[in-house]
C-alpha positions in Angstrom: 219.9 -147.7 -12.0 216.6 -145.7 -10.6 217.4 -147.3 -7.5 220.8 -147.2 -7.1 220.2 -143.5 -7.6 218.0 -143.3 -4.9 219.8 -145.7 -2.4 223.0 -142.6 -3.2 220.7 -139.8 -2.7 219.2 -141.2 0.4 222.9 -141.6 2.1 223.7 -138.4 0.9 221.2 -137.0 3.2 222.1 -139.1 6.1 225.4 -137.5 5.6 224.3 -134.0 5.5 221.7 -134.6 9.0 224.5 -136.5 10.5 226.6 -133.2 9.9 223.9 -130.4 10.9 223.5 -132.3 14.2 227.2 -132.2 14.8 227.3 -128.7 14.3 223.9 -127.7 16.1 226.3 -129.9 19.6 229.5 -127.8 18.7 227.3 -124.7 18.8 225.6 -125.2 21.9 229.0 -126.5 23.6 230.7 -123.7 22.4 228.0 -121.1 24.0 228.3 -123.4 27.0 231.7 -123.1 27.4 231.5 -119.1 26.9 229.1 -119.2 29.7 232.0 -121.2 32.1 234.0 -118.5 31.0 232.0 -115.4 31.9 231.9 -117.2 35.2 235.0 -117.9 35.7 236.6 -114.7 34.8 234.0 -111.9 34.4 233.9 -111.1 30.6 233.5 -112.8 27.8 235.7 -112.9 25.1 234.8 -111.6 21.6 232.4 -115.0 19.7 230.7 -114.8 16.2 227.3 -117.3 16.4 226.2 -118.2 13.3 222.2 -119.4 13.5 220.8 -121.9 11.5 219.6 -120.8 8.2 217.6 -122.2 5.0 220.3 -121.4 2.6 221.2 -117.8 1.7 224.5 -116.7 4.9 225.9 -113.7 4.3 229.7 -112.8 4.7 230.9 -110.0 7.0 234.2 -109.2 8.1 234.6 -106.8 11.5 236.9 -104.0 12.6 237.5 -102.7 16.2 238.8 -99.0 16.5 238.9 -97.6 19.8 235.6 -95.7 19.7 233.7 -98.3 17.6 233.1 -101.9 15.7 232.8 -101.5 12.5 230.4 -104.5 10.4 231.1 -104.7 6.6 228.4 -107.7 5.4 228.0 -108.4 2.1 224.3 -108.7 1.2 223.6 -108.6 -3.4 220.8 -108.2 -4.6 219.2 -106.7 -1.4 217.2 -103.1 -0.8 217.5 -101.6 2.6 213.8 -102.6 3.2 214.5 -106.5 3.1 217.4 -105.8 5.6 216.6 -105.5 9.5 219.8 -104.8 11.7 219.0 -104.9 16.2 221.5 -104.2 18.6 221.1 -104.9 22.0 224.1 -104.9 24.6 227.0 -106.4 23.4 225.3 -108.1 20.2 224.2 -106.8 16.8 221.6 -109.0 14.4 220.9 -108.5 11.1 218.3 -110.3 9.4 216.6 -110.9 5.8 215.3 -112.4 3.4 217.3 -113.0 0.1 214.2 -113.6 -2.5 213.5 -115.8 -5.5 214.4 -114.5 -9.0 211.3 -114.3 -10.9 213.0 -114.4 -14.2 211.3 -116.2 -16.6 213.3 -118.6 -18.9 214.8 -122.2 -18.0 217.2 -121.9 -15.2 220.3 -123.6 -16.3 222.8 -122.6 -13.8 222.0 -121.2 -10.6 224.8 -120.7 -8.0 223.0 -117.5 -5.7 221.2 -118.7 -2.7 218.3 -117.3 -1.8 216.2 -117.7 1.7 215.7 -116.2 5.6 219.4 -115.1 6.8 220.4 -114.3 10.4 223.4 -113.8 11.6 224.5 -112.5 15.0 227.8 -111.2 16.4 228.9 -110.6 20.1 231.3 -107.9 20.3 233.7 -107.1 23.6 232.3 -104.2 25.1 228.4 -102.6 25.2 227.7 -101.0 22.3 225.2 -97.4 21.8 222.3 -98.7 20.1 221.1 -94.7 19.6 223.9 -93.9 18.1 224.6 -96.9 15.8 224.1 -96.2 12.1 224.1 -98.5 9.2 225.2 -97.4 5.1 223.9 -100.4 1.9 225.9 -99.8 -0.8 226.1 -101.4 -3.8 225.9 -104.7 -2.0 227.6 -103.6 1.2 225.8 -103.2 4.1 228.4 -100.8 6.1 227.6 -100.4 9.9 229.0 -98.3 12.7 228.8 -99.3 16.0 230.1 -97.2 18.9 230.7 -98.3 21.8 228.9 -97.1 25.1 232.0 -95.2 27.3 230.6 -96.9 31.0 230.2 -100.7 31.8 226.5 -100.0 31.7 224.9 -102.5 29.5 220.7 -101.3 27.6 219.1 -104.5 27.5 216.4 -103.2 25.4 216.8 -104.3 21.5 217.3 -101.1 19.7 216.9 -101.3 15.8 219.0 -99.5 13.4 217.8 -97.7 10.3 220.1 -98.8 7.0 220.0 -95.6 4.7 220.6 -97.1 0.9 222.8 -95.3 -1.6 
């Protein structure tokens, strides 16, 4: 019985490893294709890049208005000092770590994942990093990213302060 269980968990590990390799290859192909599109048409269509993480991957919504982009990201249980938001040119990156719970007692069921996370989003227009703002309230990070009026893209990374309410 033990050998059978061990063999099936080895098969499962192999399947997960193969799927990760396929996913990494797909992300590489998308990045390469995006570069070719930029060379041919002179601009980049909007692209969302999800970086490989340990476990926790926060979900987000992205909205665009005439003057700004708006990102709403689910970060339940995190404080503002556990999250970093950085803006560079047409990119926004949100990183952080969701720590393990330290409650005493035997865990009977655990769905809330933990670990380091990093989400990087590419936007269609350059962002005014100096005037970006982010608010964390009730587990939702809301970032407002004003568009730059000119086509000049700032190369320096700008850290966005997060206000916690």
